[in-house]
ROSE-4610 file (N, C-alpha, C; in Angstrom, 1 decimal, always signed):
// ROSE-4610
residu = [M/M/M/A/A/A/L/L/L/F/F/F/V/V/V/G/G/G/L/L/L/T/T/T/G/G/G/G/G/G/I/I/I/A/A/A/C/C/C/G/G/G/K/K/K/S/S/S/T/T/T/V/V/V/A/A/A/R/R/R/F/F/F/L/L/L/S/S/S/A/A/A/R/R/R/N/N/N/I/I/I/P/P/P/V/V/V/I/I/I/D/D/D/T/T/T/D/D/D/L/L/L/I/I/I/S/S/S/R/R/R/E/E/E/L/L/L/V/V/V/E/E/E/P/P/P/G/G/G/Q/Q/Q/P/P/P/C/C/C/L/L/L/D/D/D/E/E/E/L/L/L/Y/Y/Y/R/R/R/H/H/H/F/F/F/G/G/G/P/P/P/Q/Q/Q/I/I/I/L/L/L/N/N/N/E/E/E/D/D/D/G/G/G/H/H/H/L/L/L/N/N/N/R/R/R/K/K/K/A/A/A/M/M/M/R/R/R/E/E/E/K/K/K/I/I/I/F/F/F/S/S/S/D/D/D/P/P/P/S/S/S/A/A/A/R/R/R/A/A/A/V/V/V/L/L/L/E/E/E/T/T/T/I/I/I/L/L/L/H/H/H/P/P/P/Q/Q/Q/I/I/I/R/R/R/R/R/R/L/L/L/A/A/A/K/K/K/E/E/E/R/R/R/A/A/A/E/E/E/Q/Q/Q/S/S/S/A/A/A/T/T/T/Q/Q/Q/A/A/A/P/P/P/Y/Y/Y/V/V/V/L/L/L/V/V/V/V/V/V/V/V/V/P/P/P/L/L/L/L/L/L/A/A/A/A/A/A/P/P/P/K/K/K/V/V/V/R/R/R/P/P/P/H/H/H/Y/Y/Y/Q/Q/Q/W/W/W/L/L/L/D/D/D/Y/Y/Y/V/V/V/L/L/L/G/G/G/V/V/V/R/R/R/A/A/A/T/T/T/P/P/P/S/S/S/I/I/I/Q/Q/Q/K/K/K/A/A/A/R/R/R/L/L/L/L/L/L/E/E/E/R/R/R/P/P/P/G/G/G/I/I/I/D/D/D/P/P/P/A/A/A/L/L/L/A/A/A/D/D/D/Q/Q/Q/M/M/M/I/I/I/A/A/A/A/A/A/Q/Q/Q/S/S/S/S/S/S/D/D/D/R/R/R/E/E/E/R/R/R/D/D/D/A/A/A/V/V/V/V/V/V/N/N/N/E/E/E/W/W/W/I/I/I/I/I/I/N/N/N/T/T/T/G/G/G/D/D/D/L/L/L/T/T/T/A/A/A/L/L/L/A/A/A/R/R/R/Q/Q/Q/V/V/V/E/E/E/Q/Q/Q/C/C/C/H/H/H/H/H/H/K/K/K/L/L/L/L/L/L/A/A/A/L/L/L/A/A/A/A/A/A/E/E/E/R/R/R/A/A/A/S/S/S/S/S/S/D/D/D]
num = [1/1/1/2/2/2/3/3/3/4/4/4/5/5/5/6/6/6/7/7/7/8/8/8/9/9/9/10/10/10/11/11/11/12/12/12/13/13/13/14/14/14/15/15/15/16/16/16/17/17/17/18/18/18/19/19/19/20/20/20/21/21/21/22/22/22/23/23/23/24/24/24/25/25/25/26/26/26/27/27/27/28/28/28/29/29/29/30/30/30/31/31/31/32/32/32/33/33/33/34/34/34/35/35/35/36/36/36/37/37/37/38/38/38/39/39/39/40/40/40/41/41/41/42/42/42/43/43/43/44/44/44/45/45/45/46/46/46/47/47/47/48/48/48/49/49/49/50/50/50/51/51/51/52/52/52/53/53/53/54/54/54/55/55/55/56/56/56/57/57/57/58/58/58/59/59/59/60/60/60/61/61/61/62/62/62/63/63/63/64/64/64/65/65/65/66/66/66/67/67/67/68/68/68/69/69/69/70/70/70/71/71/71/72/72/72/73/73/73/74/74/74/75/75/75/76/76/76/77/77/77/78/78/78/79/79/79/80/80/80/81/81/81/82/82/82/83/83/83/84/84/84/85/85/85/86/86/86/87/87/87/88/88/88/89/89/89/90/90/90/91/91/91/92/92/92/93/93/93/94/94/94/95/95/95/96/96/96/97/97/97/98/98/98/99/99/99/100/100/100/101/101/101/102/102/102/103/103/103/104/104/104/105/105/105/106/106/106/107/107/107/108/108/108/109/109/109/110/110/110/111/111/111/112/112/112/113/113/113/114/114/114/115/115/115/116/116/116/117/117/117/118/118/118/119/119/119/120/120/120/121/121/121/122/122/122/123/123/123/124/124/124/125/125/125/126/126/126/127/127/127/128/128/128/129/129/129/130/130/130/131/131/131/132/132/132/133/133/133/134/134/134/135/135/135/136/136/136/137/137/137/138/138/138/139/139/139/140/140/140/141/141/141/142/142/142/143/143/143/144/144/144/145/145/145/146/146/146/147/147/147/148/148/148/149/149/149/150/150/150/151/151/151/152/152/152/153/153/153/154/154/154/155/155/155/156/156/156/157/157/157/158/158/158/159/159/159/160/160/160/161/161/161/162/162/162/163/163/163/164/164/164/165/165/165/166/166/166/167/167/167/168/168/168/169/169/169/170/170/170/171/171/171/172/172/172/173/173/173/174/174/174/175/175/175/176/176/176/177/177/177/178/178/178/179/179/179/180/180/180/181/181/181/182/182/182/183/183/183/184/184/184/185/185/185/186/186/186/187/187/187/188/188/188/189/189/189/190/190/190/191/191/191/192/192/192/193/193/193/194/194/194/195/195/195/196/196/196/197/197/197/198/198/198/199/199/199/200/200/200/201/201/201/202/202/202/203/203/203/204/204/204/205/205/205/206/206/206/207/207/207/208/208/208/209/209/209]
x = [+71.8/+73.1/+73.5/+73.9/+74.3/+75.5/+75.7/+76.9/+78.0/+79.2/+80.4/+81.2/+81.3/+82.0/+83.2/+84.4/+85.6/+85.8/+86.5/+86.8/+88.3/+89.1/+90.5/+91.0/+92.3/+92.9/+94.1/+94.8/+96.0/+95.7/+96.7/+96.5/+96.1/+95.2/+94.7/+94.0/+93.4/+92.7/+91.2/+90.7/+89.3/+88.4/+89.1/+88.3/+87.3/+87.8/+86.9/+85.7/+85.9/+84.8/+83.8/+84.3/+83.4/+82.6/+83.3/+82.6/+81.5/+81.8/+80.8/+79.6/+79.8/+78.7/+77.8/+78.4/+77.6/+77.0/+77.7/+77.1/+75.8/+75.8/+74.6/+73.5/+73.7/+72.7/+72.3/+72.7/+72.4/+73.1/+74.2/+75.1/+76.0/+76.1/+77.0/+78.5/+79.3/+80.7/+81.6/+82.5/+83.5/+84.8/+85.5/+86.7/+87.9/+88.8/+89.9/+90.9/+90.9/+91.8/+91.2/+89.9/+89.3/+89.5/+89.4/+89.7/+91.1/+92.1/+93.5/+93.7/+92.9/+93.0/+92.5/+91.4/+90.8/+91.9/+92.6/+93.5/+94.7/+95.0/+96.2/+95.8/+94.5/+94.1/+94.8/+95.1/+95.7/+95.0/+95.7/+95.2/+94.9/+95.0/+94.8/+96.1/+96.0/+97.2/+98.1/+97.5/+98.3/+99.3/+98.8/+99.6/+100.7/+100.4/+101.4/+102.5/+102.1/+103.1/+104.0/+103.4/+104.1/+105.1/+104.7/+105.6/+106.8/+106.6/+107.7/+108.7/+108.2/+109.1/+109.8/+109.1/+109.6/+110.1/+109.6/+110.1/+109.2/+109.5/+108.7/+108.5/+109.4/+109.4/+108.1/+107.4/+106.2/+104.9/+105.1/+104.0/+104.0/+102.9/+102.8/+102.8/+102.9/+103.0/+101.7/+100.6/+99.3/+99.1/+100.1/+100.0/+99.4/+98.9/+98.4/+99.5/+99.2/+100.2/+100.6/+101.9/+102.4/+102.3/+101.3/+101.1/+102.1/+102.5/+103.6/+104.9/+105.3/+106.5/+106.4/+105.3/+105.1/+105.1/+104.4/+104.3/+105.6/+106.4/+107.8/+108.6/+108.5/+109.3/+108.9/+107.7/+107.3/+107.5/+107.4/+107.7/+109.1/+110.0/+111.4/+112.2/+111.5/+112.1/+111.2/+111.4/+110.5/+110.4/+111.4/+111.4/+110.4/+110.4/+109.5/+108.0/+107.8/+106.5/+106.0/+107.0/+106.6/+106.2/+106.9/+106.6/+105.2/+104.9/+103.6/+102.5/+102.7/+101.7/+101.5/+102.5/+102.4/+101.6/+101.7/+101.0/+99.5/+99.3/+97.9/+97.1/+97.6/+96.8/+95.9/+96.4/+95.5/+94.3/+94.5/+93.3/+92.4/+93.0/+92.1/+91.3/+91.9/+91.1/+90.0/+90.3/+89.3/+88.1/+88.4/+87.3/+86.5/+87.2/+86.5/+85.5/+85.9/+85.0/+83.8/+84.2/+83.1/+82.1/+82.5/+81.6/+80.8/+81.5/+80.8/+79.6/+79.9/+78.9/+77.8/+78.1/+77.1/+76.2/+76.7/+76.0/+75.2/+75.4/+74.9/+73.3/+72.6/+71.2/+70.6/+71.5/+71.0/+70.8/+71.4/+71.4/+71.7/+71.4/+71.7/+73.2/+74.0/+75.5/+76.2/+77.4/+78.2/+79.5/+79.9/+81.2/+82.3/+83.4/+84.5/+85.7/+86.2/+87.3/+88.6/+89.4/+90.7/+91.8/+92.4/+93.4/+94.5/+94.9/+96.1/+95.6/+94.4/+93.9/+94.7/+95.4/+96.2/+97.5/+97.9/+99.2/+99.2/+100.2/+100.2/+100.0/+100.5/+100.3/+98.9/+98.2/+96.9/+95.8/+95.9/+94.9/+94.3/+95.1/+94.5/+93.5/+93.7/+92.8/+91.4/+91.2/+89.9/+89.2/+89.4/+88.8/+87.2/+86.8/+85.4/+84.6/+85.4/+84.7/+84.2/+83.0/+82.3/+82.6/+83.0/+83.2/+84.1/+84.9/+85.9/+85.8/+85.6/+85.7/+87.0/+87.6/+88.9/+88.7/+89.4/+89.4/+90.8/+90.9/+92.2/+92.3/+93.5/+93.8/+95.3/+95.7/+97.0/+98.0/+99.3/+100.2/+100.3/+100.2/+100.3/+99.1/+98.0/+96.8/+96.9/+97.4/+97.6/+98.6/+99.7/+100.7/+100.1/+99.3/+98.7/+97.8/+97.0/+96.1/+96.8/+97.9/+98.7/+99.3/+99.7/+100.4/+99.4/+98.1/+97.1/+96.9/+97.5/+97.3/+98.4/+98.1/+99.1/+100.3/+101.5/+102.6/+103.2/+102.8/+103.3/+104.0/+105.3/+106.1/+106.3/+106.8/+106.9/+107.7/+108.8/+109.6/+108.8/+108.1/+107.2/+106.1/+105.5/+104.4/+104.9/+106.1/+106.7/+106.9/+107.4/+107.6/+106.3/+105.3/+104.0/+103.4/+103.5/+103.0/+103.8/+105.1/+106.0/+105.8/+105.3/+105.2/+103.9/+103.0/+101.7/+101.9/+100.9/+100.8/+100.7/+101.1/+101.0/+99.6/+99.2/+97.9/+97.8/+98.9/+98.8/+98.5/+99.0/+98.7/+97.2/+96.7/+95.3/+94.4/+94.8/+94.0/+93.7/+94.6/+94.4/+93.2/+92.8/+91.8/+90.6/+90.7/+89.5/+88.6/+87.3/+86.3/+85.9/+85.9/+85.4/+86.1/+86.6/+87.4/+86.5/+86.7/+86.2/+87.3/+87.3/+88.4/+88.1/+88.9/+88.7/+89.7/+89.6/+90.5/+89.7/+88.4/+87.6/+87.1/+85.9/+85.3/+84.4/+83.8/+83.0/+81.7/+81.2/+80.0/+80.3/+81.5/+81.8/+82.0/+82.6/+82.8/+81.5/+80.6/+79.3/+78.5/+78.7/+78.0/+78.4/+79.8/+80.3/+79.9/+79.9/+79.5/+78.1/+77.2/+75.8/+75.6/+76.4/+76.3/+76.7/+77.8/+78.3/+77.3/+76.7/+75.7/+74.5/+74.0/+72.9/+73.3/+74.5/+75.0/+75.1/+75.6/+75.8/+74.4/+73.4/+72.1/+71.5/+71.8/+71.3/+72.1/+73.4/+74.1/+73.6/+73.3/+72.8/+71.4/+70.6/+69.3/+69.4/+70.3/+70.5/+71.0/+71.9/+72.4/+71.2/+70.4/+69.3/+68.3/+68.0/+67.1/+67.6/+68.9/+69.5/+69.7/+69.6/+69.9/+68.7]
y = [+24.7/+24.3/+25.2/+24.7/+25.5/+26.3/+27.4/+28.2/+27.4/+27.4/+26.8/+27.9/+27.9/+29.0/+28.5/+29.1/+28.7/+29.5/+28.9/+29.6/+29.3/+30.4/+30.2/+31.2/+31.2/+32.1/+31.4/+32.2/+31.7/+30.7/+30.1/+29.1/+29.9/+29.3/+29.9/+31.2/+31.4/+32.7/+32.5/+31.3/+31.1/+30.5/+29.8/+29.2/+28.1/+27.3/+26.3/+26.9/+28.0/+28.6/+29.2/+29.8/+30.3/+29.2/+28.1/+27.0/+26.4/+26.4/+25.9/+26.8/+28.1/+29.0/+28.8/+28.6/+28.3/+27.0/+26.0/+24.6/+24.7/+25.5/+25.6/+26.2/+26.9/+27.4/+26.5/+25.2/+24.1/+24.3/+24.9/+25.0/+23.8/+23.0/+21.9/+22.4/+21.7/+22.1/+21.0/+21.3/+20.3/+20.8/+20.2/+20.7/+19.9/+20.5/+19.7/+19.3/+19.9/+19.5/+18.1/+18.0/+16.8/+15.7/+16.0/+15.0/+14.5/+15.4/+15.0/+14.1/+14.3/+13.3/+12.0/+11.9/+10.6/+9.9/+10.6/+9.9/+9.3/+9.7/+9.2/+8.3/+7.8/+6.8/+5.5/+4.6/+3.3/+2.5/+2.0/+1.2/+2.0/+3.3/+4.1/+4.1/+4.1/+4.1/+5.3/+6.5/+7.6/+7.5/+6.9/+6.7/+5.7/+4.7/+3.7/+4.4/+5.3/+6.0/+6.9/+7.6/+8.5/+7.6/+6.4/+5.6/+5.2/+4.9/+4.5/+5.6/+6.9/+8.0/+8.4/+8.4/+9.0/+8.0/+6.8/+5.8/+5.7/+4.7/+4.4/+5.5/+6.5/+7.6/+8.5/+8.3/+9.2/+8.5/+7.2/+6.5/+6.3/+6.4/+6.0/+4.5/+4.0/+2.6/+1.9/+2.6/+1.9/+2.0/+2.5/+2.6/+3.8/+4.7/+6.0/+7.0/+7.9/+9.0/+9.8/+9.9/+10.8/+12.2/+12.9/+14.2/+15.2/+15.1/+16.0/+15.9/+14.6/+14.3/+14.8/+14.5/+14.9/+16.4/+17.1/+18.6/+19.2/+18.7/+19.3/+19.1/+17.9/+17.6/+18.5/+18.7/+19.5/+21.0/+21.5/+22.9/+23.3/+22.3/+22.5/+22.1/+21.4/+20.9/+21.1/+22.1/+22.3/+21.1/+20.3/+19.2/+18.1/+18.0/+17.0/+17.5/+18.8/+19.3/+19.1/+19.2/+19.0/+17.6/+16.6/+15.2/+14.9/+15.5/+15.3/+15.8/+17.0/+17.6/+16.8/+16.3/+15.5/+14.2/+13.7/+12.5/+12.8/+13.8/+14.0/+14.9/+16.0/+17.0/+16.5/+15.7/+15.2/+14.5/+13.7/+13.0/+13.9/+14.9/+15.9/+16.7/+17.1/+17.9/+17.0/+15.8/+14.9/+14.7/+14.4/+14.2/+15.5/+16.6/+17.9/+18.2/+18.0/+18.4/+17.4/+16.1/+15.1/+15.4/+15.7/+15.9/+17.2/+18.2/+19.5/+19.3/+18.5/+18.3/+17.4/+16.5/+15.6/+16.4/+17.5/+18.3/+19.5/+19.6/+20.8/+20.9/+19.8/+19.9/+20.1/+20.2/+20.3/+21.7/+22.7/+24.0/+25.0/+26.3/+27.3/+27.4/+27.1/+27.1/+26.1/+25.7/+24.7/+25.4/+25.3/+25.9/+24.8/+25.2/+24.3/+25.0/+24.4/+25.0/+24.6/+25.5/+25.2/+26.1/+25.8/+26.7/+27.1/+26.3/+26.6/+27.2/+27.7/+28.1/+29.1/+30.0/+31.1/+30.6/+29.4/+28.9/+28.8/+29.2/+29.2/+27.8/+26.7/+25.4/+24.8/+25.5/+25.0/+25.7/+27.0/+27.9/+27.4/+26.9/+26.6/+25.4/+24.6/+23.4/+23.6/+24.9/+25.2/+26.3/+26.4/+27.4/+27.2/+26.0/+25.7/+26.4/+27.0/+27.8/+29.1/+29.5/+30.7/+31.9/+31.8/+32.9/+32.4/+33.3/+32.9/+33.9/+33.4/+34.1/+33.9/+34.9/+34.8/+35.2/+34.5/+34.9/+35.4/+36.5/+37.2/+37.5/+37.3/+37.8/+38.3/+39.0/+39.5/+38.3/+38.4/+37.4/+37.1/+38.2/+38.0/+37.2/+37.4/+36.6/+35.2/+35.0/+33.7/+32.9/+33.5/+32.8/+32.5/+33.4/+33.1/+31.9/+31.9/+30.8/+29.4/+29.5/+28.3/+27.7/+28.6/+28.2/+27.5/+27.7/+27.0/+25.6/+25.2/+23.9/+23.0/+21.7/+20.8/+20.6/+20.5/+20.1/+21.2/+22.5/+23.6/+24.6/+24.8/+25.7/+27.0/+28.1/+29.4/+29.2/+28.5/+28.4/+27.7/+26.6/+25.9/+26.8/+27.6/+28.5/+29.5/+30.0/+31.0/+30.4/+29.1/+28.4/+28.2/+27.8/+27.5/+28.8/+29.9/+31.2/+31.6/+31.5/+31.9/+31.1/+29.8/+29.0/+29.2/+30.1/+30.4/+31.3/+31.3/+32.4/+33.7/+34.8/+36.1/+36.6/+37.7/+38.3/+38.9/+39.3/+39.8/+38.7/+37.5/+36.3/+35.9/+36.0/+35.7/+36.7/+38.0/+39.0/+38.7/+38.0/+37.7/+36.7/+35.9/+34.9/+35.2/+36.1/+36.3/+37.4/+37.1/+38.1/+39.0/+38.4/+39.1/+38.6/+39.5/+39.2/+39.3/+38.3/+38.3/+38.6/+39.6/+40.0/+39.5/+38.5/+37.8/+38.3/+39.5/+40.0/+40.4/+40.1/+40.5/+39.2/+39.4/+38.3/+37.5/+36.4/+35.5/+36.3/+37.2/+37.9/+38.8/+39.4/+40.2/+39.3/+38.2/+37.2/+36.7/+36.4/+35.8/+36.9/+38.1/+39.2/+39.3/+39.2/+39.3/+38.0/+36.9/+35.7/+35.7/+36.3/+36.4/+37.3/+38.4/+39.3/+38.6/+37.8/+37.1/+36.0/+35.4/+34.3/+34.9/+36.0/+36.6/+37.1/+37.6/+38.0/+36.8/+35.7/+34.4/+33.9/+33.9/+33.5/+34.3/+35.6/+36.5/+36.1/+35.9/+35.5/+34.2/+33.2/+31.9/+32.1/+32.9/+33.1/+33.8/+34.7/+35.3/+34.3/+33.4/+32.4/+31.5/+31.1/+30.1/+30.8/+32.1/+32.7/+32.9/+32.8/+33.0/+31.7/+30.6/+29.2/+28.8]
z = [+14.4/+15.0/+16.1/+17.2/+18.4/+18.0/+18.8/+18.7/+19.5/+18.9/+19.6/+20.2/+21.5/+22.2/+23.0/+22.6/+23.3/+24.6/+25.6/+26.8/+27.1/+27.2/+27.3/+28.4/+28.7/+29.7/+30.3/+31.1/+31.7/+32.9/+33.4/+34.5/+35.7/+36.5/+37.7/+37.6/+36.4/+36.1/+36.5/+36.6/+36.9/+35.8/+34.9/+33.8/+34.3/+35.2/+35.8/+36.5/+37.2/+37.9/+36.9/+35.8/+34.8/+34.2/+33.9/+33.3/+34.2/+35.5/+36.5/+36.5/+36.5/+36.4/+35.2/+34.0/+32.8/+32.8/+33.3/+33.4/+34.3/+35.3/+36.2/+35.5/+34.3/+33.5/+32.3/+32.5/+31.6/+30.2/+30.3/+29.1/+29.1/+28.0/+28.0/+28.0/+28.8/+28.9/+28.5/+27.5/+27.0/+27.5/+28.4/+29.0/+28.5/+27.8/+27.2/+28.3/+29.4/+30.5/+31.1/+31.2/+31.7/+30.6/+29.4/+28.3/+28.4/+28.7/+28.8/+29.9/+31.0/+32.2/+31.8/+31.1/+30.6/+29.8/+28.9/+28.0/+28.7/+29.9/+30.6/+31.8/+31.8/+32.8/+32.5/+33.5/+33.2/+32.1/+31.2/+30.1/+28.9/+28.9/+27.8/+26.9/+25.6/+24.7/+24.9/+25.2/+25.4/+26.6/+27.7/+28.9/+28.5/+27.8/+27.4/+26.6/+25.7/+24.9/+25.7/+26.7/+27.6/+28.4/+28.8/+29.5/+28.7/+27.4/+26.5/+26.3/+26.3/+26.1/+27.4/+28.5/+29.7/+30.8/+30.7/+31.6/+32.9/+33.8/+34.9/+35.9/+35.9/+36.9/+36.8/+35.7/+35.5/+36.0/+36.6/+37.1/+38.6/+39.2/+40.6/+40.8/+42.0/+42.2/+41.7/+41.7/+41.3/+39.8/+39.1/+37.6/+37.0/+37.9/+37.5/+37.2/+36.3/+36.0/+37.3/+37.5/+38.6/+38.0/+38.3/+37.7/+38.2/+39.4/+39.9/+39.2/+39.0/+38.3/+36.8/+36.2/+34.8/+34.6/+35.6/+35.5/+35.7/+36.6/+36.8/+35.6/+34.9/+33.7/+32.6/+32.3/+31.1/+31.3/+32.6/+32.8/+32.9/+33.0/+33.1/+31.8/+30.9/+29.7/+28.5/+27.7/+26.6/+25.6/+25.5/+24.6/+25.1/+26.5/+27.1/+26.9/+27.0/+26.8/+25.4/+24.4/+23.0/+22.8/+23.4/+23.3/+23.8/+25.0/+25.6/+24.7/+24.2/+23.3/+22.0/+21.5/+20.3/+20.5/+21.7/+22.0/+22.3/+23.1/+23.6/+22.8/+22.2/+21.6/+20.4/+19.5/+18.4/+19.0/+20.0/+20.6/+21.3/+22.0/+22.7/+21.7/+20.6/+19.6/+19.0/+18.7/+18.1/+19.0/+20.3/+21.3/+21.6/+21.7/+22.0/+20.9/+19.6/+18.5/+18.5/+18.6/+18.6/+19.7/+20.9/+22.0/+21.9/+21.4/+21.1/+20.1/+19.1/+18.0/+18.6/+19.5/+20.1/+21.0/+21.6/+22.6/+21.9/+20.6/+19.9/+19.9/+20.2/+20.2/+21.6/+22.6/+24.0/+24.5/+23.8/+24.3/+23.2/+23.4/+22.3/+22.0/+23.0/+22.7/+23.6/+23.1/+23.8/+24.2/+25.4/+25.9/+25.8/+25.1/+24.9/+25.6/+26.7/+27.5/+26.9/+26.4/+25.7/+26.3/+27.4/+28.0/+27.1/+26.1/+25.3/+23.9/+23.8/+22.5/+21.8/+22.5/+21.9/+21.4/+21.8/+21.3/+19.8/+19.1/+17.6/+17.0/+17.7/+17.1/+17.4/+18.4/+18.8/+18.0/+17.9/+17.4/+16.1/+15.1/+13.8/+13.9/+14.9/+15.0/+15.6/+16.0/+16.6/+15.9/+14.6/+13.8/+13.7/+14.2/+14.2/+15.3/+16.3/+17.3/+16.7/+17.1/+16.6/+17.4/+18.7/+19.5/+20.7/+21.2/+22.3/+23.4/+24.6/+25.9/+26.4/+27.1/+27.8/+29.2/+30.1/+31.5/+31.9/+32.5/+32.8/+34.3/+34.8/+36.2/+36.2/+37.2/+37.3/+37.6/+37.2/+37.6/+39.1/+39.9/+41.3/+41.9/+41.3/+41.7/+41.2/+40.0/+39.5/+40.4/+40.8/+41.6/+43.0/+43.6/+44.9/+44.8/+43.7/+43.6/+43.4/+42.6/+42.3/+43.6/+44.5/+45.7/+46.7/+46.4/+47.2/+46.8/+45.6/+45.1/+45.6/+45.9/+46.5/+45.5/+46.0/+45.2/+44.4/+44.6/+43.8/+44.7/+44.5/+45.3/+44.4/+45.0/+44.3/+43.0/+43.0/+41.7/+40.6/+41.0/+40.0/+39.5/+40.4/+40.0/+39.0/+39.2/+38.3/+36.9/+36.9/+35.7/+34.9/+35.7/+35.0/+34.4/+35.1/+34.6/+33.4/+33.4/+32.3/+31.1/+31.2/+30.1/+29.3/+29.9/+29.2/+28.1/+27.2/+26.1/+26.8/+26.1/+26.6/+26.4/+27.1/+26.9/+25.5/+24.9/+23.5/+22.5/+22.8/+21.9/+22.1/+23.4/+23.6/+23.0/+23.0/+22.4/+20.9/+20.3/+18.9/+18.7/+19.7/+19.5/+20.4/+21.4/+22.3/+21.8/+21.8/+21.4/+22.6/+23.8/+24.9/+26.2/+27.0/+28.2/+29.5/+30.4/+31.7/+32.6/+33.4/+34.3/+35.7/+36.1/+37.4/+38.4/+38.9/+39.9/+41.2/+41.2/+42.4/+43.1/+43.7/+44.3/+43.4/+43.9/+43.1/+42.6/+43.4/+43.0/+41.8/+41.8/+40.6/+39.4/+39.6/+38.5/+37.9/+38.8/+38.4/+37.6/+38.0/+37.3/+35.8/+35.7/+34.3/+33.5/+34.1/+33.4/+33.0/+33.9/+33.5/+32.3/+32.3/+31.1/+29.8/+29.9/+28.8/+28.3/+29.3/+29.0/+28.2/+28.6/+27.9/+26.5/+26.4/+25.0/+24.1/+24.7/+23.9/+23.5/+24.4/+24.0/+22.9/+22.9/+21.8/+20.5/+20.5/+19.3/+18.8/+19.7/+19.3/+18.6/+19.2/+18.6/+17.2/+17.1/+15.8/+14.8/+15.2/+14.3/+13.9/+14.9/+14.6/+13.6/+13.7/+12.8/+11.4/+11.3/+9.9/+9.2/+10.0/+9.4/+8.5]
């Protein structure tokens, strides 16, 4: 059985970049953010339920989720965020585990990207992960990266960063940190070191099975 490796970290810390580096090394990547996007495509039951709770203002004219409107709502209203999580998270967890298990024969380990892994309500549902990598950057770097994204102004960027788990909360679940405060070369070097360590852990697991 392959090793199941979680990847977590704050918003705009570089989780997607780390995942791309490992995917290029033929490591299967299960990204819960991408799963959440699938679940709110037109015609999906989760989108219908969001519509019933929040009304037509969360949809674009073509029936797709208005991500900007939804993002502003959940980062300004904790109760709206709780509703969103109640609707989406059980389905995200189910699909993430199913897909990780389906990928377990393809490589020595499977990477499962879970941005909210450190949240107290999320953590217990991912006990099946064997090892967790974290990606960390400074708040100023996070904010600068967020402001490069369309539809995000400084006030919203601050709200998004403030809504995240603290580094102390993440320390409770992370086995090894990747510090993404430099250039891509420095990040790639750290990811390569983690990759070789994970291959060794997976080999050790396989030899003991």
